C-alpha positions as CSV (number, residue, x, y, z in Angstrom):
1,M,-22.7,0.5,-11.2
2,R,-22.3,0.4,-15.0
3,S,-23.2,3.3,-17.2
4,E,-25.8,2.9,-19.9
5,K,-23.1,2.5,-22.5
6,E,-21.5,-0.4,-20.5
7,K,-24.7,-2.3,-19.9
8,K,-25.1,-5.4,-22.0
9,S,-28.4,-4.9,-23.7
10,I,-27.7,-5.8,-27.3
11,T,-27.7,-9.3,-28.7
12,K,-26.0,-10.2,-32.0
13,S,-25.9,-13.5,-33.7
14,I,-23.1,-15.0,-35.9
15,K,-22.9,-18.1,-38.0
16,L,-20.3,-20.6,-37.0
17,S,-19.4,-24.1,-38.1
18,P,-19.6,-26.9,-35.5
19,L,-15.8,-27.0,-35.6
20,Q,-15.5,-23.3,-34.9
21,V,-17.8,-23.5,-32.0
22,Q,-15.8,-26.4,-30.5
23,Q,-12.6,-24.5,-30.9
24,I,-13.9,-21.4,-29.4
25,E,-15.5,-23.3,-26.5
26,E,-12.2,-25.0,-25.8
27,K,-10.3,-21.7,-25.8
28,A,-12.9,-20.1,-23.5
29,K,-12.7,-23.0,-21.1
30,E,-8.9,-22.7,-21.0
31,K,-9.3,-19.2,-19.8
32,N,-12.2,-19.9,-17.5
33,L,-14.5,-17.8,-19.5
34,T,-18.0,-18.3,-21.0
35,F,-18.3,-18.6,-24.7
36,S,-19.8,-15.1,-24.8
37,S,-17.2,-13.5,-22.5
38,Y,-14.4,-15.1,-24.6
39,M,-15.8,-13.8,-27.8
40,V,-16.2,-10.3,-26.5
41,D,-12.7,-10.3,-25.0
42,C,-11.2,-11.4,-28.3
43,A,-13.2,-8.8,-30.2
44,V,-12.6,-5.9,-27.9
45,H,-9.0,-6.7,-26.8
46,G,-7.8,-8.0,-30.1
47,N,-7.2,-11.5,-28.7
48,N,-4.0,-10.3,-27.1
49,S,-4.3,-13.2,-24.6
50,I,-4.5,-10.8,-21.7
51,T,-8.1,-10.7,-20.5
52,P,-9.3,-8.3,-17.9
53,Q,-9.6,-11.2,-15.4
54,M,-6.0,-12.1,-16.1
55,A,-4.9,-8.5,-15.6
56,V,-6.7,-8.4,-12.2
57,R,-5.0,-11.6,-11.1
58,M,-1.6,-10.3,-12.3
59,Q,-2.1,-7.1,-10.3
60,E,-3.0,-9.2,-7.2
61,L,0.3,-11.1,-7.7
62,V,2.3,-7.9,-8.1
63,N,0.7,-6.5,-4.9
64,M,1.5,-9.7,-3.0
65,V,5.1,-9.6,-4.2
66,L,5.4,-6.0,-3.0
67,E,3.9,-7.0,0.4
68,I,6.6,-9.7,0.7
69,A,9.3,-7.2,-0.4
70,N,8.1,-4.8,2.3
71,S,8.2,-7.4,5.0
72,I,11.9,-8.4,4.3
73,D,14.3,-7.2,6.9
74,S,16.2,-4.0,6.1
75,T,19.5,-5.9,6.4
76,E,18.5,-7.7,3.2
77,Y,18.1,-4.3,1.4
78,I,19.5,-5.5,-2.0
79,R,17.2,-8.6,-2.1
80,K,14.3,-6.4,-1.1
81,E,14.9,-3.9,-3.9
82,E,15.4,-6.7,-6.4
83,L,12.0,-8.1,-5.5
84,R,10.4,-4.7,-5.7
85,Q,11.9,-4.1,-9.1
86,K,10.7,-7.5,-10.4
87,A,7.2,-6.7,-9.2
88,H,7.3,-3.3,-10.9
89,D,8.7,-4.8,-14.1
90,L,5.9,-7.4,-14.1
91,D,3.3,-4.7,-13.5
92,G,4.7,-2.6,-16.3
93,L,4.0,-5.4,-18.8
94,F,0.3,-5.0,-18.2
95,T,-0.2,-1.3,-17.9
96,S,0.4,1.3,-20.6
97,V,2.2,4.3,-19.2
98,S,2.1,7.9,-20.5
99,P,5.3,10.0,-20.5
100,Q,3.9,12.0,-17.4
101,E,3.4,8.7,-15.6
102,K,6.9,7.5,-16.5
103,Y,8.2,10.8,-15.0
104,A,6.2,10.4,-11.9
105,N,7.4,6.8,-11.5
106,L,10.9,7.9,-12.0
107,E,10.5,10.5,-9.2
108,K,9.0,7.8,-7.0
109,K,11.9,5.4,-7.7
110,M,14.4,8.1,-7.0
111,G,12.6,8.7,-3.7
112,L,13.0,5.0,-2.9
113,F,16.6,5.1,-3.9
114,V,17.3,8.1,-1.6
115,E,15.3,6.5,1.2
116,G,17.2,3.3,0.9
117,G,20.5,5.1,0.7
118,L,19.6,7.0,3.9
119,D,18.7,3.7,5.6
120,L,21.9,2.1,4.5
121,W,23.9,5.2,5.6
122,E,22.3,5.0,9.1
123,S,23.0,1.3,9.3
124,L,26.7,1.9,8.5
125,K,27.2,4.5,11.3
């Protein structure tokens, strides 16, 4: 449930030319947003072309790629890790990371490296 600060209870009006309305409606339609949602996203997110809806879809894509990577046979370890890395790189484009998070991610990646190395070592025995 949204907090009081997040509830949309205020209406503002702006003056636009017919051409501006048409252009905004076209851009909103391209992103599958309503006129109002598009205007708010542009104002709040600086029109960086990544809307919250796009970010959610991209996260779903990253999760799916990771699921695929996890289902790849361990004999294809290099391909599996390449796919994981691409998913993490893609995810990194859409999330801001603090230095502490970068350190935690590095620790996690080192853990994956060690885990993969141990699996590889076991397969070579």
